[in-house]
ZAVEXLUM-472127 format. One line per 8 residues: number of its first residue (from 1); for each residue x, y, z of N, C-alpha, C. Coordinates in nm, 2 decimals, always signed. Layout:
<recs>
NUM> X:Y:Z:X:Y:Z:X:Y:Z; ...
</recs>
This chain:
<recs>
1> -1.41:-0.89:+1.05:-1.29:-0.94:+0.99:-1.29:-0.96:+0.84; -1.18:-0.94:+0.78:-1.18:-0.95:+0.63:-1.04:-0.99:+0.59; -1.03:-1.07:+0.48:-0.91:-1.10:+0.42:-0.87:-0.99:+0.32; -0.74:-0.95:+0.33:-0.69:-0.84:+0.25:-0.61:-0.89:+0.13; -0.65:-0.84:+0.01:-0.58:-0.88:-0.11:-0.53:-0.76:-0.18; -0.41:-0.77:-0.25:-0.35:-0.67:-0.33:-0.37:-0.70:-0.48; -0.41:-0.60:-0.55:-0.41:-0.61:-0.70:-0.31:-0.52:-0.75; -0.19:-0.58:-0.79:-0.08:-0.50:-0.83:-0.06:-0.50:-0.99
9> -0.05:-0.39:-1.05:-0.03:-0.38:-1.19:+0.11:-0.42:-1.23; +0.13:-0.52:-1.31:+0.26:-0.57:-1.34:+0.26:-0.59:-1.49; +0.38:-0.58:-1.55:+0.40:-0.61:-1.69:+0.44:-0.76:-1.71; +0.36:-0.82:-1.78:+0.38:-0.97:-1.81:+0.44:-0.98:-1.95; +0.54:-1.07:-1.96:+0.59:-1.10:-2.09:+0.59:-1.26:-2.10; +0.57:-1.30:-2.23:+0.57:-1.44:-2.26:+0.69:-1.49:-2.33; +0.80:-1.41:-2.32:+0.93:-1.45:-2.38:+1.03:-1.37:-2.31; +1.16:-1.41:-2.32:+1.27:-1.34:-2.27:+1.33:-1.24:-2.37
17> +1.26:-1.23:-2.48:+1.31:-1.13:-2.58:+1.30:-0.99:-2.53; +1.41:-0.91:-2.53:+1.41:-0.78:-2.48:+1.32:-0.69:-2.56; +1.29:-0.73:-2.68:+1.20:-0.64:-2.77:+1.05:-0.67:-2.75; +1.03:-0.77:-2.67:+0.89:-0.81:-2.64:+0.83:-0.70:-2.55; +0.73:-0.62:-2.59:+0.68:-0.51:-2.51:+0.60:-0.56:-2.39; +0.55:-0.68:-2.40:+0.47:-0.73:-2.29:+0.33:-0.66:-2.28; +0.26:-0.68:-2.17:+0.14:-0.61:-2.15:+0.11:-0.60:-2.00; +0.04:-0.49:-1.96:+0.01:-0.47:-1.82:-0.12:-0.54:-1.77
25> -0.11:-0.60:-1.66:-0.23:-0.66:-1.60:-0.23:-0.65:-1.45; -0.34:-0.64:-1.39:-0.35:-0.64:-1.24:-0.35:-0.79:-1.20; -0.26:-0.82:-1.11:-0.24:-0.96:-1.06:-0.28:-0.96:-0.91; -0.37:-1.04:-0.87:-0.41:-1.05:-0.73:-0.32:-1.14:-0.65; -0.28:-1.09:-0.53:-0.20:-1.18:-0.43:-0.25:-1.14:-0.30; -0.25:-1.24:-0.20:-0.29:-1.21:-0.07:-0.19:-1.11:+0.00; -0.25:-1.03:+0.09:-0.17:-0.93:+0.16:-0.15:-1.00:+0.30; -0.03:-1.06:+0.32:-0.01:-1.13:+0.44:+0.06:-1.05:+0.55
33> +0.01:-1.06:+0.67:+0.08:-1.00:+0.79:+0.20:-1.08:+0.83; +0.27:-1.03:+0.93:+0.38:-1.11:+0.98:+0.33:-1.24:+1.05; +0.42:-1.34:+1.05:+0.39:-1.47:+1.11:+0.37:-1.46:+1.26; +0.27:-1.52:+1.31:+0.25:-1.53:+1.46:+0.34:-1.65:+1.51; +0.43:-1.61:+1.59:+0.52:-1.72:+1.64:+0.46:-1.81:+1.74; +0.52:-1.92:+1.78:+0.46:-2.01:+1.87:+0.43:-1.96:+2.00; +0.52:-1.88:+2.06:+0.50:-1.82:+2.19:+0.37:-1.73:+2.19; +0.35:-1.65:+2.08:+0.23:-1.57:+2.08:+0.10:-1.65:+2.07
41> +0.11:-1.76:+1.99:-0.01:-1.85:+1.98:-0.04:-1.91:+2.11; +0.06:-1.96:+2.18:+0.04:-2.03:+2.31:-0.02:-1.93:+2.42; +0.03:-1.80:+2.41:-0.01:-1.70:+2.51:-0.16:-1.67:+2.49; -0.20:-1.65:+2.36:-0.34:-1.62:+2.33:-0.43:-1.74:+2.36; -0.38:-1.87:+2.33:-0.46:-1.98:+2.36:-0.48:-2.00:+2.51; -0.38:-1.96:+2.59:-0.39:-1.97:+2.74:-0.49:-1.88:+2.79; -0.49:-1.76:+2.74:-0.59:-1.65:+2.78:-0.73:-1.70:+2.75; -0.75:-1.75:+2.63:-0.88:-1.79:+2.58:-0.94:-1.92:+2.66
49> -0.84:-2.00:+2.70:-0.89:-2.13:+2.77:-0.89:-2.12:+2.92; -0.82:-2.02:+2.97:-0.82:-2.00:+3.12:-0.71:-2.08:+3.19; -0.62:-2.14:+3.12:-0.51:-2.21:+3.18:-0.39:-2.13:+3.17; -0.28:-2.18:+3.25:-0.16:-2.11:+3.25:-0.08:-2.13:+3.12; +0.02:-2.04:+3.09:+0.10:-2.06:+2.98:+0.18:-2.18:+2.99; +0.23:-2.22:+3.11:+0.31:-2.33:+3.12:+0.23:-2.46:+3.09; +0.11:-2.47:+3.14:+0.02:-2.58:+3.10:-0.01:-2.59:+2.95; -0.04:-2.48:+2.90:-0.07:-2.47:+2.75:+0.06:-2.51:+2.67
57> +0.18:-2.47:+2.72:+0.30:-2.50:+2.65:+0.32:-2.65:+2.65; +0.30:-2.72:+2.76:+0.31:-2.86:+2.77:+0.21:-2.94:+2.69; +0.09:-2.89:+2.69:-0.02:-2.95:+2.60:+0.02:-2.93:+2.45; +0.06:-2.82:+2.42:+0.10:-2.79:+2.28:+0.21:-2.88:+2.23; +0.31:-2.89:+2.31:+0.42:-2.98:+2.28:+0.38:-3.12:+2.27; +0.30:-3.17:+2.36:+0.25:-3.31:+2.36:+0.17:-3.34:+2.24; +0.08:-3.25:+2.21:-0.01:-3.27:+2.09:+0.08:-3.27:+1.96; +0.18:-3.19:+1.96:+0.27:-3.19:+1.84:+0.34:-3.32:+1.82
65> +0.38:-3.37:+1.93:+0.46:-3.50:+1.93:+0.37:-3.62:+1.88; +0.24:-3.61:+1.93:+0.14:-3.72:+1.89:+0.11:-3.71:+1.74; +0.09:-3.59:+1.70:+0.06:-3.56:+1.55:+0.18:-3.62:+1.47; +0.30:-3.58:+1.50:+0.42:-3.61:+1.42:+0.43:-3.77:+1.43; +0.42:-3.83:+1.54:+0.44:-3.97:+1.55:+0.34:-4.05:+1.47; +0.21:-4.02:+1.48:+0.11:-4.09:+1.42:+0.10:-4.06:+1.27; +0.13:-3.94:+1.23:+0.12:-3.90:+1.09:+0.23:-3.97:+1.01; +0.35:-3.98:+1.07:+0.46:-4.05:+1.00:+0.44:-4.20:+0.99
73> +0.34:-4.25:+1.06:+0.31:-4.40:+1.05:+0.20:-4.42:+0.95; +0.16:-4.31:+0.88:+0.06:-4.33:+0.78:-0.09:-4.29:+0.82; -0.10:-4.25:+0.94:-0.24:-4.22:+0.99:-0.28:-4.07:+0.95; -0.41:-4.05:+0.93:-0.46:-3.92:+0.92:-0.50:-3.87:+1.06; -0.44:-3.76:+1.11:-0.45:-3.73:+1.25:-0.53:-3.60:+1.26; -0.63:-3.60:+1.35:-0.71:-3.49:+1.37:-0.64:-3.37:+1.44; -0.66:-3.25:+1.39:-0.61:-3.13:+1.46:-0.74:-3.06:+1.51; -0.76:-3.08:+1.65:-0.88:-3.03:+1.70:-0.93:-2.89:+1.66
81> -1.05:-2.88:+1.61:-1.10:-2.75:+1.57:-1.06:-2.70:+1.43; -0.97:-2.78:+1.37:-0.91:-2.73:+1.24:-0.94:-2.83:+1.13; -0.91:-2.96:+1.15:-0.93:-3.05:+1.05:-0.84:-3.18:+1.07; -0.79:-3.23:+0.96:-0.70:-3.35:+0.97:-0.58:-3.33:+0.89; -0.46:-3.39:+0.93:-0.34:-3.38:+0.86:-0.28:-3.52:+0.83; -0.23:-3.53:+0.71:-0.16:-3.66:+0.68:-0.05:-3.63:+0.58; +0.04:-3.73:+0.57:+0.15:-3.72:+0.47:+0.11:-3.78:+0.34; +0.16:-3.74:+0.23:+0.14:-3.80:+0.10:+0.27:-3.77:+0.02
89> +0.25:-3.80:-0.11:+0.36:-3.77:-0.20:+0.32:-3.74:-0.34; +0.40:-3.69:-0.42:+0.38:-3.66:-0.56:+0.48:-3.74:-0.64; +0.43:-3.82:-0.73:+0.52:-3.91:-0.80:+0.48:-3.93:-0.95; +0.57:-3.97:-1.03:+0.54:-4.00:-1.17:+0.47:-4.13:-1.19; +0.40:-4.15:-1.29:+0.33:-4.27:-1.32:+0.41:-4.34:-1.43; +0.41:-4.48:-1.42:+0.48:-4.56:-1.52:+0.39:-4.67:-1.56; +0.41:-4.72:-1.69:+0.32:-4.82:-1.74:+0.37:-4.96:-1.70; +0.50:-4.98:-1.69:+0.56:-5.11:-1.66:+0.60:-5.12:-1.51
97> +0.55:-5.23:-1.45:+0.58:-5.25:-1.31:+0.73:-5.26:-1.28; +0.81:-5.30:-1.38:+0.95:-5.31:-1.36:+1.02:-5.17:-1.35; +0.95:-5.07:-1.39:+1.00:-4.93:-1.38:+0.96:-4.86:-1.25; +0.89:-4.94:-1.16:+0.85:-4.88:-1.03:+0.97:-4.87:-0.94; +1.01:-4.76:-0.89:+1.12:-4.74:-0.80:+1.10:-4.61:-0.72; +1.18:-4.60:-0.62:+1.16:-4.48:-0.53:+1.20:-4.35:-0.61; +1.28:-4.36:-0.71:+1.32:-4.24:-0.78:+1.20:-4.18:-0.85; +1.09:-4.25:-0.87:+0.97:-4.19:-0.93:+0.90:-4.08:-0.84
105> +0.94:-4.09:-0.71:+0.88:-3.99:-0.61:+0.95:-3.85:-0.63; +0.87:-3.75:-0.66:+0.92:-3.62:-0.69:+0.93:-3.54:-0.55; +0.82:-3.55:-0.47:+0.82:-3.47:-0.34:+0.74:-3.55:-0.24; +0.78:-3.53:-0.12:+0.69:-3.58:-0.01:+0.62:-3.45:+0.04; +0.49:-3.47:+0.09:+0.42:-3.35:+0.12:+0.32:-3.37:+0.24; +0.28:-3.26:+0.29:+0.18:-3.26:+0.40:+0.05:-3.22:+0.35; -0.05:-3.29:+0.38:-0.19:-3.27:+0.33:-0.28:-3.23:+0.44; -0.35:-3.12:+0.43:-0.44:-3.07:+0.54:-0.58:-3.06:+0.49
113> -0.67:-3.12:+0.56:-0.81:-3.12:+0.52:-0.89:-3.05:+0.63; -0.94:-2.93:+0.60:-1.01:-2.85:+0.70:-1.14:-2.90:+0.74; -1.19:-2.87:+0.85:-1.32:-2.90:+0.90:-1.43:-2.82:+0.82; -1.55:-2.87:+0.83:-1.66:-2.80:+0.76:-1.68:-2.66:+0.83; -1.66:-2.65:+0.96:-1.68:-2.52:+1.03:-1.57:-2.42:+0.98; -1.45:-2.47:+0.97:-1.34:-2.38:+0.92:-1.36:-2.34:+0.78; -1.41:-2.43:+0.69:-1.44:-2.38:+0.56:-1.56:-2.28:+0.55; -1.66:-2.30:+0.64:-1.77:-2.21:+0.64:-1.72:-2.07:+0.69
121> -1.63:-2.07:+0.79:-1.57:-1.95:+0.84:-1.50:-1.87:+0.73; -1.42:-1.94:+0.65:-1.35:-1.88:+0.54:-1.44:-1.83:+0.43; -1.55:-1.91:+0.40:-1.64:-1.88:+0.29:-1.72:-1.75:+0.33; -1.74:-1.73:+0.46:-1.82:-1.61:+0.51:-1.74:-1.49:+0.54; -1.60:-1.50:+0.52:-1.52:-1.39:+0.55:-1.51:-1.30:+0.43; -1.53:-1.17:+0.45:-1.53:-1.07:+0.34:-1.39:-1.06:+0.29; -1.37:-1.02:+0.16:-1.24:-0.99:+0.10:-1.24:-0.85:+0.06; -1.13:-0.78:+0.10:-1.11:-0.64:+0.07:-0.99:-0.63:-0.03
129> -1.01:-0.57:-0.14:-0.90:-0.56:-0.24:-0.85:-0.42:-0.26; -0.72:-0.40:-0.24:-0.66:-0.27:-0.27:-0.58:-0.27:-0.40; -0.61:-0.18:-0.49:-0.55:-0.18:-0.63:-0.43:-0.09:-0.63; -0.32:-0.13:-0.68:-0.20:-0.05:-0.69:-0.16:-0.04:-0.84; -0.14:+0.08:-0.89:-0.09:+0.09:-1.03:+0.06:+0.06:-1.04; +0.11:+0.07:-1.16:+0.25:+0.03:-1.18:+0.35:+0.11:-1.11; +0.31:+0.23:-1.06:+0.40:+0.32:-0.98:+0.38:+0.30:-0.83; +0.29:+0.21:-0.79:+0.27:+0.18:-0.65:+0.17:+0.27:-0.58
137> +0.09:+0.35:-0.66:-0.01:+0.43:-0.61:-0.14:+0.35:-0.59; -0.21:+0.38:-0.48:-0.34:+0.32:-0.46:-0.44:+0.39:-0.55; -0.51:+0.31:-0.64:-0.60:+0.37:-0.73:-0.74:+0.33:-0.71; -0.77:+0.23:-0.63:-0.90:+0.18:-0.60:-0.91:+0.08:-0.49; -1.02:+0.08:-0.41:-1.04:-0.02:-0.31:-1.18:-0.07:-0.33; -1.19:-0.20:-0.31:-1.32:-0.27:-0.34:-1.34:-0.38:-0.25; -1.46:-0.41:-0.20:-1.50:-0.52:-0.12:-1.56:-0.62:-0.22; -1.50:-0.74:-0.22:-1.54:-0.84:-0.32:-1.68:-0.89:-0.29
145> -1.75:-0.94:-0.40:-1.88:-1.00:-0.38:-1.87:-1.14:-0.44; -1.76:-1.21:-0.42:-1.74:-1.35:-0.47:-1.83:-1.44:-0.40; -1.86:-1.56:-0.46:-1.96:-1.65:-0.39:-1.90:-1.72:-0.27; -1.77:-1.70:-0.24:-1.72:-1.76:-0.12:-1.69:-1.90:-0.13; -1.67:-1.95:-0.25:-1.64:-2.09:-0.28:-1.50:-2.13:-0.22; -1.50:-2.23:-0.14:-1.37:-2.28:-0.08:-1.33:-2.41:-0.16; -1.21:-2.41:-0.21:-1.16:-2.52:-0.29:-1.15:-2.65:-0.20; -1.19:-2.76:-0.26:-1.18:-2.89:-0.18:-1.04:-2.94:-0.19
153> -0.99:-3.00:-0.09:-0.86:-3.06:-0.09:-0.84:-3.16:-0.20; -0.72:-3.17:-0.26:-0.70:-3.27:-0.36:-0.66:-3.40:-0.30; -0.67:-3.51:-0.39:-0.62:-3.64:-0.35:-0.74:-3.73:-0.31; -0.70:-3.86:-0.29:-0.80:-3.96:-0.26:-0.81:-3.97:-0.11; -0.89:-4.06:-0.06:-0.91:-4.07:+0.08:-0.82:-4.17:+0.15; -0.73:-4.23:+0.07:-0.64:-4.33:+0.13:-0.52:-4.29:+0.19; -0.47:-4.16:+0.15:-0.35:-4.11:+0.20:-0.24:-4.15:+0.10; -0.26:-4.24:+0.00:-0.16:-4.27:-0.09:-0.16:-4.17:-0.21
161> -0.10:-4.06:-0.18:-0.10:-3.95:-0.28:+0.00:-3.97:-0.38; -0.04:-3.95:-0.51:+0.06:-3.96:-0.62:+0.03:-3.84:-0.71; +0.12:-3.83:-0.81:+0.11:-3.73:-0.91:-0.01:-3.75:-1.00; -0.08:-3.87:-0.99:-0.19:-3.90:-1.08:-0.32:-3.86:-1.02; -0.33:-3.79:-0.91:-0.47:-3.76:-0.86:-0.53:-3.66:-0.95; -0.67:-3.67:-0.96:-0.74:-3.58:-1.04:-0.80:-3.47:-0.97; -0.83:-3.36:-1.04:-0.90:-3.25:-0.98:-1.05:-3.27:-0.97; -1.11:-3.19:-0.89:-1.26:-3.20:-0.88:-1.33:-3.17:-1.01
169> -1.41:-3.26:-1.06:-1.48:-3.23:-1.19:-1.58:-3.13:-1.17; -1.60:-3.05:-1.27:-1.70:-2.94:-1.25:-1.78:-2.93:-1.38; -1.78:-3.03:-1.46:-1.86:-3.03:-1.58:-1.80:-2.96:-1.70; -1.68:-2.91:-1.69:-1.62:-2.84:-1.80:-1.47:-2.84:-1.78; -1.40:-2.78:-1.87:-1.26:-2.77:-1.87:-1.21:-2.66:-1.78; -1.19:-2.70:-1.65:-1.16:-2.60:-1.55:-1.02:-2.64:-1.49; -0.95:-2.54:-1.45:-0.82:-2.56:-1.38:-0.84:-2.52:-1.23; -0.81:-2.61:-1.14:-0.82:-2.58:-1.00:-0.72:-2.48:-0.96
177> -0.74:-2.39:-0.86:-0.64:-2.30:-0.82:-0.68:-2.25:-0.68; -0.59:-2.25:-0.59:-0.60:-2.19:-0.46:-0.53:-2.06:-0.46; -0.54:-1.99:-0.35:-0.47:-1.86:-0.33:-0.33:-1.88:-0.33; -0.25:-1.81:-0.41:-0.11:-1.82:-0.41:-0.06:-1.72:-0.31; +0.01:-1.77:-0.21:+0.06:-1.68:-0.10:+0.17:-1.59:-0.15; +0.17:-1.47:-0.09:+0.27:-1.37:-0.12:+0.30:-1.28:+0.00; +0.42:-1.24:+0.01:+0.45:-1.16:+0.13:+0.50:-1.02:+0.09; +0.46:-0.97:-0.03:+0.49:-0.84:-0.07:+0.42:-0.74:+0.01
185> +0.48:-0.62:+0.02:+0.42:-0.51:+0.10:+0.38:-0.40:+0.01; +0.30:-0.31:+0.06:+0.25:-0.20:-0.01:+0.36:-0.10:-0.05; +0.48:-0.11:+0.00:+0.58:-0.02:-0.04:+0.65:-0.06:-0.18; +0.61:-0.17:-0.23:+0.66:-0.21:-0.36:+0.59:-0.14:-0.46; +0.66:-0.10:-0.56:+0.60:-0.02:-0.66:+0.52:-0.09:-0.77; +0.55:-0.22:-0.78:+0.48:-0.30:-0.88:+0.53:-0.27:-1.03; +0.64:-0.19:-1.04:+0.68:-0.15:-1.17:+0.78:-0.25:-1.23; +0.82:-0.36:-1.15:+0.91:-0.45:-1.21:+0.85:-0.53:-1.32
193> +0.93:-0.57:-1.41:+0.88:-0.65:-1.53:+0.88:-0.80:-1.49; +0.77:-0.86:-1.49:+0.76:-1.00:-1.46:+0.74:-1.09:-1.58; +0.83:-1.19:-1.60:+0.82:-1.28:-1.71:+0.69:-1.37:-1.69; +0.61:-1.37:-1.79:+0.49:-1.45:-1.79:+0.50:-1.58:-1.87; +0.45:-1.69:-1.81:+0.45:-1.82:-1.88:+0.31:-1.87:-1.89; +0.27:-1.90:-2.02:+0.13:-1.94:-2.04:+0.13:-2.10:-2.04; +0.06:-2.16:-1.95:+0.03:-2.30:-1.95:-0.10:-2.33:-2.00; -0.11:-2.39:-2.12:-0.24:-2.42:-2.19:-0.26:-2.57:-2.18
201> -0.38:-2.60:-2.13:-0.42:-2.74:-2.11:-0.55:-2.77:-2.19; -0.54:-2.87:-2.28:-0.66:-2.91:-2.35:-0.71:-3.04:-2.29; -0.83:-3.04:-2.24:-0.89:-3.17:-2.19:-0.97:-3.24:-2.30; -0.97:-3.18:-2.42:-1.04:-3.24:-2.53:-1.19:-3.26:-2.51; -1.25:-3.15:-2.47:-1.40:-3.16:-2.44:-1.42:-3.15:-2.29; -1.52:-3.20:-2.24:-1.55:-3.20:-2.10:-1.45:-3.28:-2.02; -1.40:-3.24:-1.92:-1.30:-3.31:-1.84:-1.25:-3.22:-1.73; -1.14:-3.26:-1.66:-1.10:-3.18:-1.55:-0.94:-3.18:-1.55
209> -0.89:-3.08:-1.49:-0.74:-3.07:-1.48:-0.70:-3.00:-1.35; -0.59:-3.04:-1.29:-0.54:-2.97:-1.17:-0.39:-2.94:-1.20; -0.35:-2.82:-1.14:-0.21:-2.78:-1.15:-0.17:-2.75:-1.01; -0.06:-2.82:-0.96:-0.01:-2.81:-0.83:+0.14:-2.79:-0.82; +0.18:-2.74:-0.70:+0.32:-2.72:-0.67:+0.34:-2.77:-0.52; +0.42:-2.87:-0.50:+0.44:-2.92:-0.37:+0.31:-2.97:-0.30; +0.22:-3.01:-0.39:+0.09:-3.06:-0.34:-0.01:-2.96:-0.32; +0.02:-2.83:-0.34:-0.08:-2.72:-0.32:-0.12:-2.67:-0.46
217> -0.25:-2.64:-0.47:-0.31:-2.60:-0.60:-0.24:-2.46:-0.64; -0.22:-2.45:-0.77:-0.16:-2.33:-0.82:-0.27:-2.25:-0.90; -0.29:-2.12:-0.86:-0.39:-2.04:-0.93:-0.33:-1.97:-1.05; -0.42:-1.95:-1.15:-0.37:-1.87:-1.26:-0.33:-1.73:-1.22; -0.21:-1.69:-1.26:-0.15:-1.56:-1.22:-0.06:-1.57:-1.10; -0.04:-1.69:-1.05:+0.05:-1.71:-0.94:+0.20:-1.68:-0.97; +0.27:-1.62:-0.88:+0.41:-1.59:-0.90:+0.50:-1.71:-0.85; +0.58:-1.76:-0.93:+0.66:-1.87:-0.89:+0.81:-1.84:-0.91
225> +0.90:-1.92:-0.86:+1.04:-1.90:-0.87:+1.10:-1.99:-0.97; +1.22:-1.96:-1.02:+1.29:-2.04:-1.12:+1.31:-2.18:-1.06; +1.28:-2.28:-1.14:+1.30:-2.43:-1.11:+1.19:-2.48:-1.02; +1.09:-2.40:-0.98:+0.98:-2.45:-0.90:+0.92:-2.56:-0.98; +0.90:-2.68:-0.92:+0.84:-2.80:-0.99:+0.69:-2.79:-0.99; +0.63:-2.79:-1.11:+0.48:-2.78:-1.12:+0.43:-2.91:-1.18; +0.33:-2.96:-1.12:+0.27:-3.09:-1.16:+0.13:-3.07:-1.23; +0.10:-3.14:-1.33:-0.03:-3.13:-1.40:-0.09:-3.27:-1.39
233> -0.22:-3.27:-1.37:-0.30:-3.40:-1.37:-0.43:-3.36:-1.45; -0.45:-3.45:-1.56:-0.57:-3.42:-1.65:-0.65:-3.55:-1.66; -0.78:-3.53:-1.64:-0.88:-3.64:-1.67:-0.96:-3.59:-1.79; -0.93:-3.64:-1.91:-0.99:-3.58:-2.03:-1.13:-3.64:-2.05; -1.20:-3.59:-2.16:-1.32:-3.65:-2.19:-1.30:-3.80:-2.24; -1.40:-3.88:-2.22:-1.38:-4.02:-2.25:-1.33:-4.05:-2.39; -1.23:-4.13:-2.40:-1.17:-4.16:-2.53:-1.09:-4.06:-2.59; -1.06:-3.95:-2.52:-0.98:-3.84:-2.58:-0.84:-3.83:-2.52
241> -0.75:-3.77:-2.59:-0.61:-3.76:-2.54:-0.58:-3.61:-2.52; -0.55:-3.57:-2.40:-0.53:-3.42:-2.37:-0.39:-3.38:-2.42; -0.37:-3.25:-2.42:-0.24:-3.19:-2.45:-0.21:-3.08:-2.34; -0.08:-3.05:-2.33:-0.04:-2.94:-2.24:+0.08:-2.88:-2.30; +0.08:-2.75:-2.30:+0.20:-2.67:-2.35:+0.24:-2.56:-2.26; +0.36:-2.52:-2.26:+0.41:-2.41:-2.19:+0.48:-2.31:-2.28; +0.41:-2.20:-2.30:+0.45:-2.10:-2.41:+0.47:-2.17:-2.54; +0.38:-2.26:-2.57:+0.38:-2.33:-2.70:+0.46:-2.45:-2.71
249> +0.54:-2.48:-2.61:+0.63:-2.60:-2.61:+0.55:-2.72:-2.54; +0.54:-2.83:-2.61:+0.47:-2.94:-2.55:+0.53:-3.00:-2.42; +0.44:-3.03:-2.33:+0.48:-3.10:-2.21:+0.45:-3.25:-2.22; +0.54:-3.33:-2.19:+0.52:-3.48:-2.20:+0.43:-3.52:-2.09; +0.32:-3.59:-2.13:+0.22:-3.64:-2.04:+0.22:-3.80:-2.04; +0.21:-3.85:-1.92:+0.21:-4.00:-1.90:+0.07:-4.04:-1.86; +0.01:-4.15:-1.93:-0.12:-4.19:-1.90:-0.12:-4.31:-1.81; -0.21:-4.31:-1.71:-0.23:-4.43:-1.62:-0.38:-4.43:-1.58
257> -0.45:-4.54:-1.61:-0.59:-4.55:-1.58:-0.67:-4.43:-1.62; -0.65:-4.38:-1.74:-0.72:-4.27:-1.79:-0.69:-4.13:-1.74; -0.59:-4.13:-1.66:-0.54:-4.00:-1.60:-0.40:-3.97:-1.66; -0.39:-3.84:-1.71:-0.26:-3.80:-1.77:-0.19:-3.71:-1.68; -0.06:-3.73:-1.65:+0.02:-3.65:-1.56:+0.14:-3.60:-1.63; +0.19:-3.49:-1.59:+0.32:-3.44:-1.64:+0.38:-3.34:-1.54; +0.51:-3.31:-1.56:+0.58:-3.21:-1.47:+0.66:-3.12:-1.55; +0.69:-3.00:-1.50:+0.78:-2.91:-1.56:+0.84:-2.82:-1.45
265> +0.95:-2.77:-1.48:+1.02:-2.67:-1.39:+1.00:-2.53:-1.45; +0.97:-2.43:-1.36:+0.95:-2.30:-1.41:+1.08:-2.25:-1.47; +1.08:-2.19:-1.59:+1.20:-2.15:-1.65:+1.27:-2.03:-1.60; +1.20:-1.93:-1.54:+1.26:-1.81:-1.50:+1.22:-1.75:-1.37; +1.31:-1.67:-1.31:+1.28:-1.61:-1.18:+1.17:-1.51:-1.19; +1.10:-1.48:-1.08:+1.00:-1.38:-1.07:+0.90:-1.39:-1.18; +0.85:-1.52:-1.21:+0.77:-1.54:-1.32:+0.62:-1.57:-1.28; +0.53:-1.53:-1.37:+0.39:-1.55:-1.34:+0.34:-1.66:-1.43
273> +0.27:-1.75:-1.37:+0.22:-1.87:-1.45:+0.07:-1.84:-1.47; +0.03:-1.82:-1.60:-0.11:-1.80:-1.63:-0.16:-1.93:-1.69; -0.27:-1.98:-1.64:-0.32:-2.11:-1.68:-0.45:-2.10:-1.76; -0.45:-2.16:-1.87:-0.56:-2.17:-1.96:-0.61:-2.31:-1.98; -0.74:-2.33:-1.99:-0.79:-2.46:-2.03:-0.87:-2.44:-2.16; -0.89:-2.55:-2.23:-0.96:-2.54:-2.36:-0.89:-2.59:-2.47; -0.90:-2.53:-2.59:-0.83:-2.58:-2.71:-0.68:-2.55:-2.70; -0.61:-2.65:-2.74:-0.46:-2.64:-2.72:-0.40:-2.53:-2.80
281> -0.47:-2.48:-2.91:-0.40:-2.38:-2.99:-0.46:-2.24:-2.95; -0.53:-2.23:-2.84:-0.58:-2.10:-2.80:-0.53:-2.07:-2.66; -0.44:-1.97:-2.66:-0.38:-1.94:-2.52:-0.47:-1.85:-2.44; -0.58:-1.80:-2.50:-0.67:-1.72:-2.42:-0.63:-1.59:-2.37; -0.53:-1.53:-2.43:-0.48:-1.40:-2.38:-0.51:-1.29:-2.48; -0.53:-1.18:-2.42:-0.54:-1.05:-2.50:-0.41:-0.98:-2.48; -0.33:-0.98:-2.58:-0.19:-0.93:-2.57:-0.18:-0.79:-2.62; -0.30:-0.72:-2.65:-0.29:-0.58:-2.70:-0.25:-0.49:-2.58
</recs>
């Protein structure tokens, strides 16, 4: 078994100026198959467990009701063989208790924490990359030799998720990112022009930063839609004040207990978000 990835050559622009020539880059996105519907999953599970589809259907429905009931009461609920699921939220932080109100909540979200066995299975799965040029022609195939690192779930262990959670520290200015899902097919030419937006985060030395959308980590090069709400959480070096900019425009950050958070909405449709960490005045791009 292997995970299939597409590397599609796309023109990235960092402005809406028609005279901006942009530049071509290969952007990696997962190659997703069609969704397996519930009936197919139940049928396969019945075959593998040796019970009838009717019994499996009843068990499936019963388990779903239990998970929904307990999770909405604040419990972290086990998903047998997969991990745990709980509800959380993403919210703004405020300095004054009098400003605390439900309007601070940006989104409610579902948080899934996989089992060690599931993470090991993902880590050991090979990745096959098919490269498409700007005209949609296959120019290269490669089997990746990445270390198989699986990103750890974000958030604390209490289930009280907020927009102030920090990313996993790794000893440097790193931006967390998971695989950004995409449902594009090989028939696409990749010749469309995609507007690129550069998110630059300075952690002022050693520190950590996370970038999320609806509670899910956003990878550099992810394709997002207009008005998609993106959250930033930064834990800077001790005593330092971090900065964040989007195409050079400052993003307002709010500090709480040493953690700086901010939000912004993606400005344009079919846009690529490229994330850089380091000095605030260095966007890290080769625009030649």
